[in-house]
C-alpha positions in Angstrom: 107.6 100.7 91.0 108.7 104.3 92.3 106.3 107.3 93.1 107.3 109.4 89.8 106.2 105.8 88.4 103.4 105.5 90.2 101.8 109.7 89.4 102.6 108.7 85.6 99.9 105.7 86.5 97.6 107.3 88.2 97.5 110.2 85.7 97.1 108.3 83.4 94.1 105.5 85.0 93.2 107.3 87.4 93.2 111.4 87.2 90.2 111.9 89.1 92.5 110.5 92.1 95.5 112.2 91.2 94.6 115.3 91.1 93.5 114.9 94.5 96.6 113.0 95.8 99.9 113.9 95.9 102.5 110.7 97.6 104.7 112.3 100.6 107.0 109.5 101.5 106.9 105.3 100.3 109.6 103.3 102.1 109.1 99.4 101.3 105.6 98.8 103.2 104.3 102.4 104.3 103.3 105.2 102.9 102.4 108.7 103.4 100.0 110.4 101.3 98.3 113.6 101.5 94.4 114.3 99.8 94.3 118.1 98.8 90.7 119.0 99.9 88.3 121.3 98.3 85.5 122.8 99.0 84.2 119.6 96.7 85.5 117.2 99.3 82.9 118.7 101.7 79.7 117.5 103.7 77.1 120.2 105.0 78.5 121.5 108.5 82.4 122.5 106.9 83.2 118.8 107.8 85.2 116.4 105.4 82.8 113.3 103.5 83.0 109.9 104.5 83.6 109.1 100.9 86.6 111.6 100.9 88.6 109.5 103.6 87.3 106.1 102.1 89.1 107.2 98.9 92.2 108.1 100.3 92.7 105.2 102.6 91.8 103.4 99.5 94.5 105.3 97.7 97.0 104.9 100.6 97.5 101.1 100.3 97.0 101.1 96.5 100.4 103.3 96.5 102.3 100.8 98.5 100.9 97.5 96.6 102.0 99.2 93.2 105.0 100.3 94.2 105.5 96.3 95.8 103.8 93.8 93.5 107.0 94.8 91.2 104.5 96.7 88.0 101.5 94.3 89.1 98.6 96.9 88.6 95.8 94.6 89.8 94.7 95.0 92.9 90.7 95.3 93.8 90.0 96.6 97.3 87.2 93.5 99.0 87.1 94.9 102.1 86.7 97.5 103.5 86.4 99.0 107.4 86.4 102.2 108.8 86.1 103.9 112.0 85.8 107.4 112.9 87.4 108.9 115.5 86.9 112.4 115.4 85.3 115.3 113.2 88.1 116.2 110.9 89.6 120.0 110.0 87.9 121.9 106.3 92.0 121.4 105.3 93.9 118.6 103.9 94.2 115.0 105.0 97.1 113.3 105.6 97.5 109.3 105.8 100.1 106.7 107.2 99.8 103.1 105.6 100.8 100.0 106.3 100.6 96.6 104.0 100.6 94.2 106.7 100.0 91.2 104.7 101.0 90.9 101.3 100.3 87.3 100.0 100.0 85.8 97.0 95.8 86.0 96.6 95.4 89.0 99.3 96.8 92.3 101.1 96.0 93.9 104.0 97.2 96.9 105.2 95.9 99.5 107.5 95.9 103.2 107.4 95.6 106.5 110.2 94.1 110.1 108.3 95.1 113.5 110.5 93.6 116.9 109.8 96.5 118.5 108.2 98.5 120.3 111.3 97.0 118.2 114.2 98.9 114.9 115.6 95.1 113.2 116.8 94.0 111.0 113.8 90.3 111.5 112.6 90.2 108.4 111.2 91.4 104.5 110.8 90.9 101.9 108.1 91.7 98.6 107.6 92.2 97.2 104.0 92.1 93.8 102.5 92.6 93.4 98.3 92.7 90.9 96.2 95.5 90.2 93.9 95.5 89.6 90.7 97.4 86.0 89.6 100.7 86.5 87.3 99.9 86.1 84.2 102.7 83.6 82.7 104.3 85.9 79.2 103.5 83.4 76.9 104.2 85.0 73.7 
């Protein structure tokens, strides 16, 4: 799937995500995405809430999987580990994700997240997904 096809899929299947996520670059096993931060994503103290950062990491690797799996759409997060490194600014979050392994049953990715306009990472996430077996077309 290319960026347009992924955007169409996300708008249909995950409209809440599609409203806040934009794909800025997609190249093989790499994606750069943006989460459009609003007041709904902020926690007390004016920083971005952890669940928003998890959502961006999860969506970024999922975008790469959609592009890599030839239309297979069922990939389920089975593990995530996030290191929060510094307080993000109340600005858009930028993610740079890389698929490290794409096997038959598991995929492993890594995501660095940044506050827009700052090149220092605010978080790093390791993500593992279980992949559905490919179904044979018998009919």
